N, C-alpha and C positions, 0 to 999 in steps of 0.2 A: 585416430586419425585414419588408419587403414580401414576399420570398420565404417567409418563415415564415407569414406570414399566408395566403398562397395555399396553402401546404401543409396548412394547416388547413382551408381553405374555398377552393375553386376558384371559387365564385361571388362571393367578396368583390370587388365591381367596384371599389371605391375603390382597393384595393391593386393590382388588376390594372391600373389606369389609371395610377396611379403609376409602377409598374414599367414599364410600356408607354412612358410619356413618356420615362423615363430611357433606355431601350434606343433609342428613336428619336433622341434628342438625341446619343446616343454613336454612331450610325449601325451599331448591332447588330441588322440586320434579320433575320438568322437566327433569333437568340433571340426578336425581336419575333414572328416568324412561329410558332415554338413556343408562345409564350406565348398567342397569339391562337386557336391551335389546340386548346389545352388548356381553353379557356373554353366554356361552354355557348353555342351560337349565338345564343340569345335575349339573353343578355347584351350581346353586340355589337349585336345588332338594336336594342335599347332604349337605346343609349348614344351620344350625339353623340360623345363624345370617343373612344371605342373604334372607332366607324365612321370617324372622321377618322383614327385610327392605321392603321386597315386600308387606307385609301385611301393613305397614304403608303407602307405596305408593297407594295400592288399596282402603285404608281407604280414603285418601286424594282424590281419584278419586270419591268417593262414592260407590264403588262397595263392599258393606257389605259382600256378599255372598263369593266372591273371597277372601276378607280380611280374612275372617274367616278360610277359607281352608288353605290359607298361613300361619296363626298363629297356626292352628292346626298342619301343617307340622312341623313347629319350635318347637312346643311342643313335638312332637314325637322323633324328633332328640335330643332334650335337655330336657329330663323329669324332671330335676331337676330345671328348670327355670319356676317357677310360672306365671311370667308376660306374658309368651306366651299363656298360657290358659285363663289367665285373659282378655287379649286383644281378644283372640278367642270369649270369652263368650260376650263381649261388641259389637263385630261385628254381632254375632247371633241375639242378642237382637234388634239391629238396623235394622236387616233384617226380623224382626218379626217371628224369630224362638226361641221361650221362651224355649221349651224343650232342645234344643241344648245349649242354653246358660246356662242353669242351669247346665247342665252335665259338661261343660267346666269350670264354676265357681268352681263347687264342686272339681275338679280336681286341680284347682288353690289352692283352700282353703287347699287341702290336702298336697300340696307341701310347701305353705306357713307356714302351721303348723309345718311341719317336720324341717323346716329350722329356726323355731322361728322368723319369719318375721311378727310380729304382726300388724304393720301399714298396710301393704298390705292385711293381713288377716282380719283385721276390715273392710276395705273398701270393700272386697268381701262379707263378711257376711251381710253387709248392703245391697248389691245388691240381694243376695239370699233371704234375709228376704222381700224384696219388691217384688221380681218376683215369688217366691215359697215358701211362709211361711207355706203353708200347706203340703209341701213334708216332710216326717218323717225324712229325713237326714239333714234338715237344722237345726232344734233346736239342734241336736247333735253336729255340728260343731259350732254353737253359743255358745253352752255351754263349748266346748273346749276353744274357744277364751276368753270368759270371765275369765274362771278358769285361764288361762295361764297368762292373764293380772291382776290378783288378785281381781277381781270383783266377789267374792264368791256368794254373795247373787243373782245377776242377773244369774251367771252360774247355780245355783240351779235350778231356775225356767225352763231353757231351758233343762237341763238334766233330769230334772223330766217329763218334756212333752216327750221327746225322750224315756225315760224308759217306760211310760205309752203306748207309741205305739210299745213297744216290739222290739224296736232297736236290730239288730244283731251286733252293734259295742261294742265291749268288753271294749274298752276305755271309752265309755260313762258310762257303768254300773260300772267301775273301780273309775271314777271321782266322780259319784254319791255317791258311798260308802265312798269315802274319805271325803266328805262334811258331809254325815251323821254320820260319825265317829267322826269328829270335833264338831258336835252338841251333841254328846253322845247318838246318836239313835243306840246303838251297834247291836240290833238284825236285823235292817233294813239294816245296814252296811254290816254285815255278809251275808246276803242274796244277796246283790248287788255284794259283792266280789265273792261269789260262782257263780252267774250268769256270771260274767266276765271270771272266770275259766272255766266254762262250754263251752264258746264261744271260748277261747284261752287257751287250757289246757297245751300248751308247754310254756307259758310265766311266767317266774320265779318270776317277781316282784309281779304277782297276788298271787301266792302261798304264798310269803312271807307275803304281807299285809293281807291275811286271817289268816295266822297262828299267826302273831302278835296280830290282834284284839281278836282272840280266846284266846289267852295267857291272854292278859290283862282284 
């Protein structure tokens, strides 16, 4: 049915996407390449799904630079899909472009965190720690991951590292303050909440937590 739809109208993107997905899942990359070649370039350029499939095809062909660009395009078209940026990072690192890989993985981590996708986030954090453990942004995202999964002792170490590096991420200061508060280090917690507020003065939760800590 999908092939019939494509024979009637090669611009029928939904049919192309469905067939492309089937071919990818069955590892039929030669046929997937033929399918993508038959489509107008604009159809791929404007579809996150088809751009992602193109990334998979280029990965299979060993063209990591072009695969990274295809995944980047998919991520821009669908910024709420962290896997696109995750795959982009993998291709950049395979191409020897570590700086680009780190930026892509950090974006993937941001999306995974906002969606509470902690399995994917954990995998991304591991890659970031291996590739750029000295990047001051990495301990911040690692701290958020461990805090979100309830590993507060591990979270504290990473958050403290980010704080000592004077991170500009208000959430890092807030979570650091939360752990300090739980450990009854009230003055340090208050200082951390104040820093979070300085960085994000319009965020109501920070105001509430600081006021609550001061009250008690």
